[in-house]
VEXDREN-218548 format. One line per 4 residues: number of its first residue (from 0); their letters; for each residue x, y, z of N, C-alpha, C. Coordinates in nm, 2 decimals, padded with zeros to 4 digits. Layout:
NUM) a) X,Y,Z,X,Y,Z,X,Y,Z; ...;
# end
This chain:
0) xxxx) -01.32,-01.14,-00.86,-01.36,-01.17,-00.72,-01.38,-01.30,-00.69; -01.36,-01.39,-00.79,-01.38,-01.52,-00.75,-01.26,-01.59,-00.68; -01.13,-01.53,-00.72,-01.02,-01.57,-00.64,-01.00,-01.51,-00.51; -01.08,-01.42,-00.45,-01.09,-01.37,-00.32,-01.19,-01.43,-00.23;
4) xxxx) -01.17,-01.44,-00.11,-01.26,-01.48,-00.01,-01.26,-01.36,00.09; -01.36,-01.30,00.11,-01.35,-01.19,00.19,-01.39,-01.24,00.33; -01.32,-01.17,00.43,-01.34,-01.19,00.57,-01.41,-01.09,00.63; -01.51,-01.09,00.72,-01.56,-00.98,00.78,-01.50,-00.92,00.89;
8) xxxx) -01.39,-00.99,00.94,-01.31,-00.93,01.05,-01.26,-00.79,01.02; -01.29,-00.69,01.11,-01.25,-00.56,01.09,-01.13,-00.51,01.17; -01.05,-00.43,01.15,-00.96,-00.37,01.24,-00.96,-00.21,01.25; -00.95,-00.17,01.37,-00.99,-00.02,01.39,-00.86,00.05,01.38;
12) xxxx) -00.86,00.14,01.27,-00.74,00.22,01.26,-00.80,00.37,01.28; -00.72,00.44,01.32,-00.74,00.60,01.38,-00.81,00.67,01.27; -00.74,00.67,01.15,-00.77,00.80,01.07,-00.83,00.72,00.92; -00.76,00.61,00.87,-00.79,00.56,00.76,-00.94,00.49,00.78;
16) xxxx) -01.04,00.51,00.70,-01.16,00.46,00.71,-01.17,00.32,00.76; -01.27,00.26,00.78,-01.30,00.13,00.80,-01.20,00.03,00.73; -01.11,-00.06,00.79,-01.03,-00.15,00.73,-01.07,-00.28,00.74; -01.04,-00.36,00.64,-01.07,-00.50,00.66,-00.98,-00.58,00.59;
20) xxxx) -00.96,-00.70,00.62,-00.86,-00.79,00.58,-00.92,-00.89,00.48; -00.86,-00.91,00.38,-00.92,-01.00,00.26,-00.79,-01.10,00.24; -00.84,-01.22,00.22,-00.75,-01.34,00.17,-00.73,-01.35,00.01; -00.62,-01.33,-00.02,-00.59,-01.37,-00.17,-00.53,-01.50,-00.18;
24) xxxx) -00.55,-01.59,-00.27,-00.50,-01.70,-00.30,-00.39,-01.68,-00.41; -00.26,-01.66,-00.37,-00.17,-01.64,-00.47,-00.09,-01.78,-00.49; -00.11,-01.82,-00.60,-00.05,-01.96,-00.64,-00.09,-02.06,-00.53; -00.22,-02.06,-00.48,-00.27,-02.14,-00.39,-00.23,-02.14,-00.26;
28) xxxx) -00.16,-02.01,-00.22,-00.13,-01.98,-00.08,-00.20,-01.87,-00.03; -00.28,-01.88,00.06,-00.35,-01.76,00.15,-00.25,-01.68,00.18; -00.30,-01.54,00.16,-00.23,-01.43,00.21,-00.34,-01.33,00.25; -00.32,-01.28,00.38,-00.41,-01.19,00.44,-00.34,-01.05,00.42;
32) xxxx) -00.42,-00.96,00.36,-00.37,-00.80,00.34,-00.48,-00.72,00.40; -00.43,-00.61,00.46,-00.52,-00.50,00.52,-00.52,-00.39,00.42; -00.65,-00.33,00.41,-00.65,-00.21,00.32,-00.79,-00.15,00.38; -00.80,-00.02,00.35,-00.95,00.04,00.37,-01.05,-00.04,00.30;
36) xxxx) -01.17,-00.04,00.38,-01.27,-00.12,00.31,-01.31,-00.08,00.16; -01.30,00.05,00.12,-01.32,00.10,00.00,-01.23,00.04,-00.12; -01.11,00.01,-00.07,-01.02,-00.05,-00.17,-01.08,-00.17,-00.23; -01.13,-00.26,-00.15,-01.18,-00.38,-00.20,-01.30,-00.36,-00.29;
40) xxxx) -01.37,-00.25,-00.28,-01.48,-00.22,-00.35,-01.45,-00.14,-00.48; -01.34,-00.12,-00.53,-01.29,-00.05,-00.65,-01.32,-00.13,-00.76; -01.36,-00.07,-00.88,-01.38,-00.14,-01.00,-01.23,-00.15,-01.06; -01.21,-00.23,-01.15,-01.07,-00.23,-01.23,-01.05,-00.08,-01.27;
44) xxxx) -01.14,-00.02,-01.33,-01.10,00.11,-01.40,-01.09,00.21,-01.30; -01.13,00.22,-01.16,-01.10,00.30,-01.07,-00.96,00.26,-01.02; -00.93,00.12,-01.00,-00.82,00.09,-00.95,-00.70,00.13,-01.05; -00.73,00.12,-01.19,-00.62,00.17,-01.28,-00.59,00.32,-01.27;
48) xxxx) -00.70,00.39,-01.25,-00.68,00.55,-01.24,-00.61,00.56,-01.12; -00.64,00.51,-01.00,-00.58,00.55,-00.87,-00.45,00.48,-00.84; -00.42,00.36,-00.87,-00.32,00.28,-00.83,-00.23,00.24,-00.94; -00.10,00.25,-00.94,-00.01,00.25,-01.04,00.11,00.14,-00.99;
52) xxxx) 00.09,00.06,-00.88,00.20,-00.03,-00.84,00.31,00.06,-00.77; 00.45,00.01,-00.77,00.53,00.09,-00.69,00.60,00.20,-00.76; 00.62,00.30,-00.67,00.68,00.43,-00.73,00.56,00.53,-00.74; 00.60,00.66,-00.74,00.50,00.77,-00.75,00.44,00.77,-00.89;
56) xxxx) 00.30,00.81,-00.91,00.23,00.79,-01.05,00.32,00.90,-01.12; 00.37,00.86,-01.25,00.42,00.94,-01.35,00.58,00.97,-01.33; 00.61,00.91,-01.22,00.76,00.92,-01.18,00.82,00.79,-01.12; 00.93,00.79,-01.12,00.99,00.66,-01.06,00.95,00.55,-01.11;
60) xxxx) 00.91,00.53,-01.25,00.84,00.41,-01.30,00.94,00.30,-01.30; 01.07,00.34,-01.28,01.20,00.22,-01.26,01.18,00.14,-01.13; 01.09,00.17,-01.05,01.10,00.11,-00.92,01.02,-00.03,-00.94; 01.09,-00.14,-00.93,01.04,-00.27,-00.94,00.89,-00.30,-00.86;
64) xxxx) 00.81,-00.39,-00.92,00.69,-00.42,-00.83,00.72,-00.56,-00.78; 00.84,-00.59,-00.76,00.86,-00.72,-00.69,00.99,-00.71,-00.61; 01.01,-00.80,-00.51,01.10,-00.81,-00.42,01.17,-00.95,-00.44; 01.28,-00.97,-00.49,01.35,-01.09,-00.52,01.25,-01.21,-00.58;
68) xxxx) 01.20,-01.16,-00.69,01.12,-01.24,-00.77,00.96,-01.25,-00.71; 00.93,-01.21,-00.60,00.79,-01.20,-00.55,00.71,-01.06,-00.58; 00.61,-01.07,-00.64,00.53,-00.96,-00.69,00.48,-00.90,-00.56; 00.48,-00.77,-00.55,00.43,-00.69,-00.44,00.34,-00.58,-00.50;
72) xxxx) 00.29,-00.60,-00.62,00.20,-00.50,-00.68,00.08,-00.47,-00.62; 00.02,-00.59,-00.56,-00.12,-00.55,-00.47,-00.09,-00.48,-00.35; 00.03,-00.50,-00.30,00.07,-00.42,-00.18,00.09,-00.27,-00.20; 00.15,-00.25,-00.31,00.18,-00.11,-00.37,00.05,-00.05,-00.38;
76) xxxx) -00.05,-00.12,-00.46,-00.18,-00.06,-00.51,-00.25,-00.03,-00.38; -00.24,-00.10,-00.27,-00.31,-00.08,-00.16,-00.25,00.06,-00.09; -00.11,00.07,-00.09,-00.06,00.20,-00.05,-00.10,00.31,-00.11; -00.09,00.30,-00.25,-00.13,00.41,-00.34,-00.29,00.47,-00.30;
80) xxxx) -00.36,00.37,-00.28,-00.51,00.40,-00.25,-00.51,00.46,-00.12; -00.44,00.41,-00.01,-00.44,00.47,00.11,-00.39,00.63,00.10; -00.29,00.66,00.03,-00.24,00.79,00.01,-00.36,00.87,-00.07; -00.42,00.83,-00.16,-00.52,00.90,-00.24,-00.64,00.92,-00.15;
84) xxxx) -00.68,00.83,-00.06,-00.82,00.84,00.02,-00.80,00.90,00.13; -00.68,00.93,00.18,-00.65,00.97,00.32,-00.68,01.12,00.34; -00.70,01.18,00.45,-00.71,01.32,00.49,-00.58,01.38,00.47; -00.56,01.51,00.45,-00.44,01.59,00.47,-00.39,01.59,00.58;
88) xxxx) -00.33,01.48,00.65,-00.28,01.49,00.79,-00.16,01.39,00.79; -00.06,01.44,00.84,00.07,01.34,00.84,00.06,01.22,00.92; -00.06,01.21,00.99,-00.08,01.09,01.09,-00.12,00.98,00.97; -00.20,01.03,00.87,-00.28,00.94,00.78,-00.15,00.89,00.69;
92) xxxx) -00.05,00.98,00.66,00.07,00.91,00.58,00.13,00.81,00.66; 00.16,00.85,00.78,00.24,00.75,00.87,00.18,00.63,00.87; 00.03,00.63,00.90,-00.05,00.50,00.90,-00.04,00.42,00.76; -00.05,00.49,00.67,-00.05,00.44,00.53,00.09,00.36,00.50;
96) xxxx) 00.20,00.45,00.55,00.33,00.36,00.55,00.33,00.24,00.62; 00.29,00.24,00.75,00.30,00.12,00.84,00.21,00.02,00.78; 00.10,00.05,00.71,00.02,-00.07,00.66,00.09,-00.13,00.54; 00.17,-00.04,00.46,00.25,-00.08,00.35,00.35,-00.17,00.39;
100) xxxx) 00.43,-00.15,00.51,00.54,-00.24,00.56,00.45,-00.39,00.62; 00.34,-00.36,00.67,00.29,-00.47,00.73,00.26,-00.59,00.63; 00.19,-00.50,00.52,00.13,-00.62,00.42,00.27,-00.66,00.34; 00.36,-00.60,00.32,00.48,-00.65,00.25,00.55,-00.77,00.36;
104) xxxx) 00.54,-00.75,00.47,00.59,-00.85,00.57,00.49,-00.99,00.57; 00.37,-00.95,00.57,00.27,-01.07,00.56,00.28,-01.14,00.41; 00.30,-01.07,00.34,00.31,-01.13,00.19,00.45,-01.22,00.20; 00.55,-01.17,00.24,00.68,-01.25,00.26,00.68,-01.35,00.34;
108) xxxx) 00.61,-01.35,00.46,00.60,-01.47,00.55,00.51,-01.57,00.48; 00.43,-01.54,00.40,00.32,-01.64,00.34,00.39,-01.70,00.24; 00.49,-01.63,00.16,00.52,-01.69,00.02,00.67,-01.73,00.02; 00.74,-01.73,00.14,00.89,-01.74,00.14,00.91,-01.87,00.23;
112) xxxx) 00.96,-01.96,00.18,01.00,-02.09,00.27,01.14,-02.10,00.30; 01.24,-02.05,00.23,01.38,-02.04,00.28,01.42,-01.91,00.36; 01.47,-01.95,00.47,01.51,-01.84,00.55,01.60,-01.74,00.50; 01.71,-01.78,00.41,01.78,-01.69,00.36,01.72,-01.60,00.28;
116) xxxx) 01.61,-01.65,00.19,01.54,-01.56,00.11,01.44,-01.48,00.17; 01.39,-01.53,00.27,01.30,-01.43,00.36,01.40,-01.31,00.43; 01.50,-01.34,00.46,01.59,-01.24,00.52,01.61,-01.13,00.40; 01.65,-01.18,00.30,01.66,-01.08,00.19,01.55,-01.00,00.16;
120) xxxx) 01.43,-01.06,00.15,01.31,-01.00,00.11,01.28,-00.90,00.23; 01.27,-00.94,00.35,01.24,-00.85,00.45,01.34,-00.71,00.46; 01.46,-00.74,00.42,01.56,-00.65,00.41,01.52,-00.54,00.32; 01.47,-00.59,00.19,01.44,-00.51,00.07,01.30,-00.44,00.11;
124) xxxx) 01.21,-00.52,00.18,01.09,-00.44,00.21,01.09,-00.33,00.30; 01.19,-00.33,00.41,01.24,-00.23,00.48,01.29,-00.11,00.41; 01.36,-00.14,00.30,01.43,-00.04,00.23,01.29,00.04,00.15; 01.19,-00.05,00.11,01.08,00.01,00.04,01.01,00.10,00.14;
128) xxxx) 01.00,00.05,00.26,00.92,00.13,00.37,01.00,00.26,00.41; 01.12,00.25,00.41,01.21,00.38,00.44,01.20,00.47,00.32; 01.19,00.42,00.19,01.17,00.51,00.09,01.05,00.60,00.09; 00.94,00.52,00.13,00.79,00.61,00.14,00.79,00.68,00.25;
132) xxxx) 00.87,00.64,00.37,00.87,00.72,00.48,00.94,00.84,00.47; 01.05,00.84,00.42,01.14,00.96,00.40,01.10,01.05,00.27; 01.05,00.99,00.17,01.05,01.05,00.04,00.92,01.04,-00.03; 00.81,00.99,00.06,00.67,00.98,-00.03,00.60,01.10,00.01;
136) xxxx) 00.65,01.21,00.07,00.55,01.32,00.11,00.49,01.37,-00.02; 00.58,01.41,-00.11,00.51,01.46,-00.23,00.40,01.39,-00.29; 00.40,01.26,-00.30,00.31,01.18,-00.35,00.19,01.18,-00.29; 00.21,01.19,-00.14,00.10,01.20,-00.05,00.02,01.32,-00.07;
140) xxxx) 00.08,01.45,-00.08,00.02,01.56,-00.07,-00.03,01.60,-00.20; -00.03,01.54,-00.31,-00.08,01.57,-00.44,-00.23,01.57,-00.42; -00.29,01.69,-00.47,-00.42,01.72,-00.46,-00.51,01.74,-00.32; -00.42,01.76,-00.22,-00.46,01.77,-00.09,-00.48,01.93,-00.02;
144) xxxx) -00.40,02.00,-00.09,-00.38,02.11,-00.07,-00.46,02.21,-00.15; -00.58,02.27,-00.07,-00.68,02.34,-00.15,-00.63,02.49,-00.17; -00.66,02.55,-00.28,-00.61,02.68,-00.34,-00.65,02.77,-00.20; -00.76,02.77,-00.15,-00.79,02.86,-00.05,-00.70,02.87,00.06;
148) xxxx) -00.63,02.76,00.09,-00.55,02.74,00.22,-00.41,02.78,00.17; -00.37,02.79,00.05,-00.24,02.83,00.01,-00.22,02.98,00.01; -00.09,03.03,00.04,-00.07,03.18,00.05,00.07,03.21,-00.01; 00.10,03.33,-00.01,00.22,03.36,-00.08,00.30,03.43,00.03;
152) xx) 00.43,03.38,00.06,00.51,03.43,00.17,00.59,03.54,00.11; 00.59,03.67,00.15,00.68,03.77,00.10,00.80,03.79,00.17;
# end
């Protein structure tokens, strides 16, 4: 926690619990990322259990945790936590996906000085966003369907 400076400014999101922004100093460059308040309070053990970086846990381990040599592992971990901690509601999934895109774009703006590289990274970030938007539902719904709510269709 010594490398992080917490800002008390809050953002009101409709379904994901209280969200706050935190400044990370990545190679001396301040980057503001948004996440549910509880994410910043996770211990390293809890974070390792819940968050796995980019790609669904246990599957798709081949998905890189970087975009054009820039690490987005923290952004992916925030997205994993949003999926894990949200209610079983499609609006929560959509909100987590928008936070994911927003955090990637914030990181790109803060860490990229060349326009051509910024363009390539933004383009790749949008592809990551589209992947979770259209193919992230199975990862989102893991553990959210209670047995008593499930039925068999004949």
